[in-house]
C-alpha positions in Angstrom: 20.2 -63.9 29.2 19.2 -62.0 32.3 20.9 -62.9 35.5 18.6 -64.2 38.2 17.6 -61.4 40.5 19.0 -61.8 44.0 17.8 -58.5 45.5 16.2 -59.3 48.8 17.1 -62.9 48.5 19.3 -64.3 51.3 19.9 -67.9 50.1 23.7 -68.3 50.2 23.6 -71.2 47.8 22.5 -69.0 44.9 25.6 -68.1 42.9 25.6 -65.4 40.2 26.2 -66.5 36.7 29.6 -65.3 35.4 29.2 -62.6 32.6 31.3 -64.7 30.2 28.9 -67.6 30.6 25.9 -65.3 30.1 27.5 -64.0 26.8 28.1 -67.5 25.5 24.6 -68.7 26.3 23.1 -65.6 24.6 25.3 -66.1 21.6 24.1 -69.7 21.3 20.5 -68.5 21.3 21.1 -67.2 17.7 20.7 -70.9 16.6 17.2 -71.0 18.0 14.3 -69.4 16.1 11.2 -68.4 18.2 12.2 -70.6 21.2 9.8 -71.4 24.0 10.7 -71.3 27.7 10.4 -74.6 29.5 11.0 -75.5 33.1 12.3 -79.0 33.9 12.8 -80.6 37.3 15.6 -83.1 38.0 15.8 -85.7 40.8 18.1 -88.6 41.7 18.3 -90.9 44.8 20.5 -93.7 43.6 24.1 -93.8 42.6 26.2 -90.7 42.4 23.4 -88.2 42.6 25.2 -85.0 41.9 27.1 -86.5 39.0 23.9 -87.8 37.6 22.1 -84.4 37.8 25.1 -82.7 36.2 25.0 -85.3 33.4 21.4 -84.6 32.8 22.0 -80.9 32.6 24.8 -81.5 30.1 22.7 -83.9 28.1 19.9 -81.4 27.8 22.3 -78.7 26.6 23.8 -81.1 24.1 20.4 -81.6 22.5 19.8 -79.7 19.2 17.1 -77.2 19.8 17.7 -76.8 23.5 19.7 -74.2 25.4 20.0 -74.4 29.2 19.5 -70.9 30.5 19.6 -71.3 34.3 20.4 -74.0 36.8 19.1 -73.9 40.4 20.9 -74.7 43.6 20.8 -78.3 44.7 18.4 -79.5 47.4 18.3 -82.7 49.4 14.8 -83.9 49.9 12.9 -86.8 51.5 11.3 -89.2 49.0 7.7 -88.4 48.0 4.9 -90.8 48.6 6.8 -93.5 50.6 7.4 -94.4 54.2 10.2 -92.3 55.8 13.5 -94.1 55.7 12.5 -96.6 53.1 14.5 -95.0 50.4 17.7 -92.8 50.1 17.1 -89.1 50.0 17.0 -87.2 46.7 19.1 -84.5 45.2 16.7 -82.2 43.3 17.2 -79.2 41.1 15.3 -77.2 38.4 16.6 -76.0 35.1 15.1 -73.3 32.8 15.4 -74.0 29.1 14.8 -72.2 25.8 13.8 -74.7 23.2 12.4 -75.0 19.7 11.4 -78.6 20.3 7.6 -79.2 20.5 6.4 -80.5 23.9 6.2 -84.1 22.6 9.8 -84.1 21.4 11.0 -82.5 24.6 9.3 -85.3 26.5 11.0 -87.9 24.3 14.4 -86.3 25.0 13.6 -86.2 28.7 12.9 -90.0 28.6 16.0 -90.6 26.6 18.2 -88.8 29.2 16.6 -90.9 31.9 17.3 -94.1 30.1 20.9 -93.1 29.5 21.2 -93.1 33.3 19.5 -96.4 33.6 16.2 -95.2 34.9 13.9 -98.1 35.8 10.1 -97.7 35.9 9.2 -100.8 38.0 7.0 -99.1 40.6 5.3 -95.8 41.3 7.3 -93.7 43.7 10.1 -96.2 43.5 13.8 -95.1 43.8 15.4 -94.0 40.6 18.8 -93.1 39.2 17.2 -90.1 37.5 13.9 -88.4 37.1 13.4 -85.7 34.4 10.0 -84.0 34.5 8.7 -81.2 32.3 7.1 -78.8 34.8 5.9 -76.2 32.3 6.2 -75.3 28.6 5.6 -71.7 27.8 2.0 -70.9 29.0 0.7 -74.1 27.5 -2.2 -75.8 29.3 -2.9 -79.4 28.1 -4.6 -82.4 29.6 -3.0 -84.8 27.1 -2.5 -88.0 29.2 1.0 -88.5 27.6 2.1 -85.1 28.7 -0.1 -83.0 31.0 1.0 -79.4 31.1 1.8 -77.9 33.4 2.9 -80.9 35.5 -0.3 -81.9 37.4 1.4 -82.1 40.9 4.4 -79.8 40.7 2.4 -76.9 42.3 2.2 -79.0 45.5 5.8 -79.9 45.7 8.3 -77.8 47.5 11.2 -79.6 46.0 10.1 -78.1 42.6 8.9 -74.7 43.7 11.8 -73.8 46.0 14.6 -74.2 43.5 12.4 -72.8 40.7 11.9 -69.7 42.8 15.6 -69.4 43.5 16.4 -68.9 39.8 13.3 -67.0 38.8 11.7 -65.2 41.7 9.1 -63.7 39.3 8.1 -67.1 37.8 4.5 -67.8 37.0 3.0 -71.3 37.2 0.7 -71.6 34.2 -2.9 -71.6 35.3 -2.0 -71.2 39.0 -0.3 -67.9 39.5 3.1 -66.8 40.9 5.4 -69.5 42.2 6.2 -67.2 45.1 2.5 -67.4 46.2 2.4 -71.1 45.7 5.3 -71.5 48.0 3.2 -70.2 50.8 0.8 -73.1 50.5 3.3 -76.0 50.7 5.4 -77.4 53.6 9.1 -77.1 53.2 10.1 -79.7 55.8 12.5 -82.3 54.4 13.7 -79.9 51.6 17.2 -78.9 52.6 19.6 -76.6 50.6 23.0 -78.2 49.9 25.2 -75.2 49.8 28.3 -77.5 49.6 27.1 -78.8 46.2 26.7 -77.0 42.9 25.6 -77.8 39.4 27.4 -76.0 36.5 25.7 -74.1 33.8 27.0 -75.6 30.6 29.4 -73.4 28.7 
């Protein structure tokens, strides 16, 4: 595992990954054969938001065929697509995975993790205990209605792009170019770093 580069990056919420954790994660990679890189976004605006996000990270790591390689800083964001003040704010983060699961199985696992935290799908843009979205899977481009890859709206969302860029400044959004360039096209208002909060990389 390569530590995220922080050269020229001034965000104080980005913490280096301890060498001991890097070694353990790399050692665990020997259980994966020809893994693919996937980027997953997490969001929660009900209940204990930080605890829920950490639970989602841990649940992904506990999945056979998945290793969590990097976890972003936490951001607090205004809800998307609703009237201001009509819902609690979100905590958002992005995780980078290595996985041998095919996209369909990764989606099933994402939904299972949501359900474990009592996600309810009553309304679009409604509040939720947990949202687990697959942003990208390797360089795959797919218009499958069950799982469109990359995520069809993530390139417009600062709450995805900002934390993703934090942990991988050189990241490429499949079919759309560098994440760093996409950041220049979106508004960052309402996306606030929470330097007092931290998600742990599973050991």
